[in-house]
C-alpha positions as CSV (number, residue, x, y, z in Angstrom):
1,M,2.8,8.8,-23.4
2,I,2.0,5.3,-22.0
3,D,2.9,2.4,-24.2
4,K,-0.2,0.5,-25.4
5,A,1.2,-2.7,-24.1
6,D,1.6,-1.1,-20.7
7,Q,-2.1,-0.4,-20.6
8,L,-2.7,-4.1,-20.2
9,F,-0.9,-4.0,-16.8
10,L,-2.6,-3.1,-13.6
11,R,-0.1,-0.8,-11.9
12,G,-1.9,1.8,-9.8
13,Q,-5.0,-0.2,-9.2
14,L,-6.3,-1.9,-6.0
15,L,-6.6,-5.7,-5.6
16,V,-9.3,-6.7,-3.2
17,A,-9.2,-10.3,-1.8
18,S,-12.2,-12.3,-2.6
19,P,-13.6,-14.7,0.0
20,G,-12.1,-17.6,-2.0
21,I,-8.6,-16.3,-1.9
22,G,-7.6,-19.4,0.0
23,D,-4.7,-17.8,1.9
24,E,-5.2,-16.5,5.4
25,I,-2.4,-13.9,5.0
26,F,-4.5,-12.2,2.3
27,S,-7.9,-12.6,3.8
28,R,-9.9,-9.3,3.4
29,T,-6.8,-7.4,2.2
30,V,-6.6,-4.4,0.0
31,I,-3.4,-4.2,-2.0
32,Y,-2.2,-1.2,-4.0
33,L,-0.3,-2.5,-7.1
34,C,2.9,-0.6,-7.4
35,A,4.4,-2.6,-10.3
36,H,3.1,-5.0,-12.8
37,S,4.7,-6.4,-16.0
38,V,5.2,-9.6,-17.8
39,E,7.9,-10.4,-15.2
40,G,5.5,-10.2,-12.3
41,A,3.9,-7.8,-9.9
42,M,4.5,-6.1,-6.6
43,G,2.1,-4.3,-4.2
44,L,1.5,-3.1,-0.7
45,I,-1.3,-4.1,1.6
46,V,-2.8,-0.8,2.7
47,N,-5.4,-2.0,5.3
48,K,-3.6,-4.2,7.8
49,P,-1.8,-2.3,10.6
50,A,1.1,-3.8,12.5
51,E,-0.4,-2.4,15.7
52,E,2.5,-3.6,17.9
53,I,5.1,-1.5,16.0
54,K,5.2,2.3,16.4
55,F,6.5,4.4,13.5
56,S,8.3,6.7,15.8
57,Y,10.2,3.7,17.3
58,L,11.4,2.7,13.9
59,L,12.7,6.2,13.2
60,Q,14.5,6.1,16.5
61,Q,16.1,2.7,15.6
62,L,17.3,4.3,12.4
63,N,18.7,7.3,14.4
64,L,16.4,9.6,12.5
65,L,14.5,10.7,15.6
66,P,16.1,11.4,19.0
67,K,15.4,8.7,21.7
68,S,14.7,11.4,24.4
69,E,11.2,11.3,25.8
70,D,11.3,15.0,26.3
71,I,11.1,15.9,22.7
72,Q,7.8,16.8,21.0
73,I,7.1,14.3,18.3
74,P,5.4,15.9,15.3
75,P,1.8,14.8,14.9
76,N,2.4,13.3,11.5
77,I,4.9,11.0,13.0
78,R,3.0,10.2,16.2
79,E,-0.1,9.3,14.2
80,M,1.5,7.4,11.3
81,T,0.6,3.7,11.2
82,V,3.0,1.0,10.3
83,L,1.3,-1.4,7.9
84,R,1.9,-5.0,7.2
85,G,2.7,-4.5,3.5
86,G,3.0,-8.2,2.7
87,P,4.7,-11.4,3.5
88,V,7.9,-10.8,1.4
89,E,11.0,-9.1,3.0
90,T,9.1,-8.1,6.1
91,S,12.0,-6.2,7.5
92,R,12.2,-3.9,4.5
93,G,10.3,-0.6,4.6
94,F,8.4,1.2,1.9
95,V,6.7,4.6,1.8
96,L,3.8,5.2,-0.4
97,H,3.0,8.9,-0.7
98,A,1.1,11.4,-2.7
99,T,2.9,13.3,-5.4
100,D,4.5,16.4,-3.9
101,A,5.3,19.4,-6.2
102,R,8.1,20.5,-3.8
103,R,10.2,17.3,-4.2
104,D,10.2,13.6,-5.0
105,Y,12.0,12.2,-1.9
106,G,13.9,9.8,-4.1
107,S,10.8,8.0,-5.1
108,V,9.4,6.6,-8.3
109,A,6.0,7.3,-9.8
110,V,3.4,4.6,-9.6
111,S,0.7,6.9,-11.1
112,D,0.2,10.6,-11.7
113,H,-0.8,11.1,-8.0
114,V,1.1,8.4,-6.1
115,R,4.8,7.6,-5.7
116,L,6.8,4.8,-3.9
117,S,10.1,5.0,-2.1
118,A,12.3,2.7,-0.2
119,S,15.0,5.3,0.4
120,I,16.1,6.9,3.7
121,E,15.6,10.4,2.2
122,I,11.8,10.3,2.7
123,L,12.1,9.0,6.2
124,Q,14.5,11.8,7.0
125,A,12.0,14.3,5.7
126,I,9.2,12.8,7.7
127,A,11.3,12.7,10.9
128,K,11.9,16.5,10.4
129,G,8.2,17.1,9.9
130,E,9.0,18.1,6.3
131,G,7.6,15.0,4.5
132,P,4.7,14.6,2.1
133,D,1.3,15.6,3.3
134,E,-0.1,12.1,2.6
135,A,2.0,9.0,3.2
136,A,1.8,5.4,4.4
137,F,4.6,3.3,5.7
138,A,4.7,-0.5,5.2
139,L,7.0,-3.3,6.2
140,G,7.2,-6.0,3.6
141,Y,5.4,-6.4,0.3
142,A,3.2,-8.7,-1.7
143,G,4.9,-10.2,-4.8
144,W,3.9,-12.4,-7.7
145,G,6.1,-14.1,-10.3
146,A,5.5,-14.0,-14.0
147,G,1.9,-15.0,-14.8
148,Q,1.1,-15.7,-11.2
149,L,-1.2,-12.7,-10.6
150,E,-2.9,-13.2,-13.9
151,S,-3.6,-16.8,-12.8
152,E,-5.0,-15.7,-9.5
153,L,-7.2,-13.2,-11.2
154,G,-8.5,-15.8,-13.6
155,D,-9.4,-18.0,-10.6
156,N,-11.4,-15.1,-9.1
157,G,-9.0,-14.8,-6.1
158,W,-8.9,-11.0,-6.5
159,I,-11.3,-8.3,-7.5
160,L,-9.9,-5.2,-9.3
161,C,-10.9,-1.8,-8.1
162,P,-9.8,1.7,-9.0
163,A,-7.4,3.4,-6.4
164,R,-8.4,6.4,-4.4
165,Q,-6.1,8.4,-2.2
166,D,-8.4,8.3,0.8
167,I,-8.2,4.5,0.7
168,L,-4.4,4.6,0.3
169,F,-3.6,7.2,3.0
170,D,-6.3,7.6,5.6
171,R,-6.1,5.7,8.9
172,D,-9.6,4.2,8.9
173,H,-8.1,0.8,8.1
174,E,-11.2,-1.2,9.2
175,T,-13.4,0.2,6.5
176,K,-11.0,0.2,3.6
177,Y,-12.1,-3.3,2.4
178,A,-15.7,-2.3,2.1
179,R,-14.9,1.2,0.7
180,A,-12.7,-0.3,-2.0
181,L,-15.5,-2.7,-3.0
182,S,-18.1,0.0,-3.0
183,L,-16.1,1.8,-5.7
184,I,-17.3,-0.9,-8.1
185,G,-20.7,-1.3,-6.5
186,V,-20.0,-4.5,-4.6
187,N,-21.5,-5.0,-1.1
188,P,-19.1,-7.2,0.9
189,A,-22.1,-9.0,2.5
190,M,-23.1,-10.2,-1.0
191,L,-19.6,-11.0,-2.1
192,S,-19.9,-14.8,-1.9
193,S,-22.5,-14.7,-4.7
194,V,-20.4,-12.5,-6.9
195,A,-18.4,-14.4,-9.6
196,G,-16.3,-13.4,-12.6
197,H,-15.4,-9.8,-11.5
198,A,-11.7,-10.4,-11.2
């Protein structure tokens, strides 16, 4: 049972940057909030690929995937995108994944359907082709101190949207911003005239 006080917090929702966000790093970003409490908040940007970084290369650097070019890389590794999760601790990796009835991969629940891990266990499973069916890998995260996110919401810097797994896990990153806004009936082209939705 979720504590009533916890219902005030926004864990498991999407933050979509408004045009007035005032920070180029967060321009047109979609962030999945993994944690939110009176002490602050933490989330991962889910629509900004780090196109110059290959996920298979990161696994090789961690000695989780052989460096031989002769091996067949499983499709789920070859196609997995590395995301720019946020400006904090950009060398630290996080895996967001769908809940898997088989195992939890050393992760913590964010919602009934989504979990978060920073452990090597899930990367080992992915490298073996045994990882979760739906997963996203991000370097870095977005973080807010106590009261900071609430202040930014009050200044209409962010728009809250419900989270959907296709927005979290599919690879159509270019459309995630518009798709997230469409969940609450907002057309991005009309966004500059929208006020008070954060």
